[in-house]
C-alpha positions in Angstrom: 32.8 3.2 16.4 32.7 -0.3 18.0 30.9 -1.8 15.0 34.1 -1.4 13.0 35.7 -4.1 15.2 32.7 -6.5 14.8 32.2 -9.2 12.1 30.1 -7.9 9.2 27.4 -10.5 9.9 27.0 -9.3 13.5 26.7 -5.7 12.4 24.0 -6.6 9.9 22.1 -8.6 12.5 22.2 -5.7 15.0 20.9 -3.4 12.2 18.0 -5.7 11.4 17.3 -6.0 15.1 17.1 -2.2 15.3 14.7 -2.1 12.3 12.3 -4.6 13.7 12.3 -2.9 17.1 11.3 0.1 15.1 8.1 -1.7 14.2 7.3 -2.0 17.9 8.4 -5.7 18.3 9.8 -6.6 21.6 13.5 -7.5 21.9 13.0 -11.3 21.6 10.7 -11.1 18.7 13.0 -8.6 17.0 15.9 -11.0 17.5 14.2 -13.8 15.9 13.0 -11.7 13.0 16.6 -10.4 12.4 17.6 -13.9 11.5 14.6 -14.7 9.3 14.8 -14.4 5.6 11.1 -14.3 5.2 10.7 -11.5 7.8 13.3 -9.4 6.1 11.6 -9.8 2.8 8.3 -8.8 4.4 9.9 -5.8 5.9 11.0 -4.6 2.5 7.6 -5.2 0.9 5.5 -3.2 3.4 7.5 0.0 3.4 6.7 0.7 7.0 10.2 2.1 7.5 9.0 5.3 5.7 6.0 5.8 8.0 6.5 7.9 11.1 7.6 5.8 14.1 4.8 7.0 16.3 2.3 5.4 13.8 4.1 2.3 12.6 4.7 1.3 16.3 1.0 1.4 17.0 -0.8 0.0 13.9 -4.3 -0.9 15.2 -6.4 -0.2 12.1 -5.1 -0.7 8.7 -6.9 -0.5 5.3 -5.5 -2.0 2.1 -7.2 -0.6 -1.0 -6.1 -2.5 -4.1 -5.2 -5.7 -2.1 -4.7 -7.8 -5.3 -4.0 -11.4 -3.9 -2.9 -10.1 -0.5 0.8 -9.8 -1.2 1.3 -6.5 0.9 -1.2 -7.5 3.6 0.4 -10.9 4.0 3.8 -9.2 4.5 2.2 -6.8 6.9 0.7 -9.7 9.0 4.0 -11.4 9.1 5.5 -8.5 11.0 2.7 -7.0 13.0 -1.0 -7.8 13.9 -3.4 -4.9 13.7 -6.6 -5.2 15.6 -8.5 -4.6 12.3 -7.4 -5.0 8.6 -9.9 -4.1 5.9 -9.0 -5.4 2.4 -10.6 -4.0 -0.8 -10.0 -5.7 -4.2 -12.4 -5.5 -7.2 -10.9 -8.3 -9.5 -13.1 -11.4 -8.8 -10.2 -13.8 -9.5 -7.9 -12.0 -7.0 -10.7 -11.8 -4.4 -11.0 -15.6 -4.4 -7.2 -16.0 -3.8 -7.2 -13.2 -1.2 -10.0 -14.8 0.8 -8.2 -18.1 0.9 -5.0 -16.4 1.9 -6.4 -14.6 4.9 -9.2 -17.1 5.9 -9.5 -17.5 9.6 -7.2 -14.6 10.6 -8.8 -12.6 13.3 -9.8 -9.1 12.5 -9.3 -9.4 8.8 -12.2 -8.5 6.4 -12.2 -8.9 2.7 -14.4 -6.6 0.6 -14.8 -7.7 -3.1 -15.5 -4.4 -4.5 -13.9 -1.4 -6.1 -13.7 2.1 -4.8 -14.3 5.3 -6.6 -15.9 8.8 -6.6 -19.5 7.5 -6.4 -21.1 4.2 -5.8 -22.3 2.1 -8.7 -20.6 -0.2 -11.2 -17.5 0.2 -13.4 -15.7 -1.9 -16.0 -12.3 -3.2 -14.8 -9.6 -3.8 -17.3 -8.1 -7.1 -16.1 -4.5 -7.4 -17.3 -2.5 -10.5 -17.9 -0.4 -9.6 -14.7 -3.2 -8.8 -12.3 -1.3 -6.1 -10.5 -1.8 -3.7 -13.5 -5.6 -4.2 -13.5 -7.3 -0.8 -13.5 -10.5 1.0 -14.2 -8.4 3.2 -16.6 -6.9 2.2 -19.9 -3.2 1.3 -19.9 -1.0 3.6 -21.8 0.6 2.2 -24.9 4.0 3.7 -24.1 4.3 1.8 -20.8 4.0 -1.7 -22.2 7.8 -2.0 -23.0 8.8 -1.1 -19.3 7.5 -4.4 -18.0 7.5 -8.1 -18.8 6.1 -9.0 -22.2 2.3 -9.0 -22.2 2.0 -8.0 -18.5 0.1 -4.9 -19.2 -2.1 -6.4 -22.0 -5.9 -6.5 -21.2 -7.0 -10.1 -20.9 -10.6 -9.4 -20.2 -13.0 -6.8 -19.0 -15.5 -7.4 -16.1 -18.2 -5.1 -14.6 -17.7 -4.9 -10.8 -19.5 -3.1 -7.9 -18.0 0.1 -6.6 -18.5 1.9 -3.3 -17.0 5.0 -1.9 -14.3 4.8 0.7 -16.5 7.0 3.0 -19.5 4.7 2.5 -17.4 1.5 3.1 -15.6 2.7 6.1 -18.1 5.0 7.8 -18.0 2.9 11.0 -14.2 3.6 11.6 -13.2 6.4 14.0 -9.4 6.5 13.1 -7.3 4.8 10.6 -3.7 4.4 11.4 -2.5 3.5 7.9 -4.3 3.6 4.6 -2.5 1.8 1.7 -3.8 2.9 -1.7 -2.6 1.0 -4.8 -5.3 1.5 -7.4 -3.3 1.8 -10.7 -4.1 5.4 -11.7 -7.5 5.7 -10.1 -6.2 7.4 -7.0 -8.1 10.7 -7.6 -11.4 9.1 -7.8 -10.9 7.0 -4.6 -9.7 10.2 -2.8 -12.8 12.1 -4.0 -15.0 9.5 -2.5 -13.0 9.4 0.7 -13.0 13.0 1.9 -14.3 12.1 5.4 -12.1 9.0 5.5 -8.9 11.0 4.9 -9.8 13.4 7.8 -9.4 10.4 10.2 -6.4 8.9 8.6 -3.1 9.2 10.3 -0.8 8.0 7.4 -1.4 7.2 3.7 0.9 4.9 1.7 0.1 5.5 -1.9 1.8 4.2 -5.1 2.4 7.3 -7.3 3.8 7.6 -10.9 6.6 9.7 -12.2 5.6 8.5 -15.7 2.0 8.1 -16.8 0.9 4.6 -16.8 -2.9 4.9 -17.7 -5.0 7.4 -19.7 -6.1 10.1 -17.4 -4.0 9.1 -14.4 -2.2 11.4 -11.9 1.4 11.9 -11.1 3.3 12.2 -7.8 3.2 16.0 -8.2 -0.5 16.3 -8.9 -1.4 13.7 -6.2 0.8 15.7 -3.7 -1.2 18.9 -4.6 -4.5 17.1 -4.3 -3.6 15.6 -0.9 -2.5 18.9 0.4 -5.9 20.3 -0.3 -7.2 17.5 2.0 -4.8 18.5 4.8 -2.2 15.8 4.1 1.5 16.4 3.9 4.2 14.5 2.0 6.4 12.8 4.6 8.7 10.4 2.8 9.3 8.6 -0.5 10.5 5.1 -0.8 13.2 4.3 -3.4 11.6 4.3 -6.9 11.0 1.6 -9.3 13.4 2.0 -12.2 12.5 1.5 -15.9 14.7 -0.3 -18.4 16.6 2.8 -19.2 17.1 3.7 -15.6 14.6 6.4 -15.2 12.1 6.3 -12.2 8.7 5.0 -13.1 6.9 5.2 -9.8 7.4 5.0 -6.1 5.6 4.5 -2.9 4.9 7.8 -1.1 3.9 8.4 2.5 1.6 11.3 3.4 0.5 12.1 6.9 -2.1 14.2 8.6 0.1 16.3 11.0 -2.5 16.8 13.7 -2.9 13.0 14.1 0.7 12.2 14.6 1.4 11.6 18.2 4.6 12.8 19.7 7.1 10.1 20.6 
């Protein structure tokens, strides 16, 4: 009620302060973040607001699968500093930029490999906009939804692939697993059964409209993850296509038994 009598700028600042406190920042750090444009931008990028508070306030071990050039991880590091951050990216050009971006940051490890159902090698379709690169073939109908040429394949490269279980066998618990693999989610999940058992929260990009040949939808991924004991927690606002229909969104799944009470 009192907010109605306060200047709009003060109300917004208080709201941002509350949001940053919700990430586990102390009062001083939250106050500084509340007046920082870059911190606010980072907050919107990482989607942590959609993760249960008991998890987002204690992010010690984070895994970023499909790290690209480190956009999401850099935003995360601008807000919180997990003890361990494991980054996976198969595109060699992106790996070089990613390594340069996180060089010297304690606890951060870059793995220049892809992840799938089995270890081996796969052909990566590298698109003109690298964030659409996939082991799957882009669907023709999706090209008109994005910038001209963004989804066009520029080259194909053969890259090493490991399973999530093999790559992360040394971890006991994962607080947050971010999965952005452009339609290859089912294969990564198939190779990460043991990893999912020790994952508290999963942030996954899921499609409403098919983007690749043989990809999954939010509905089919929800059913698959339920088979692995993970429950849908929350959906972030969707990305809308040119005609206003939702194309994809970031979805949060949790393992209920690993959520600590507040």
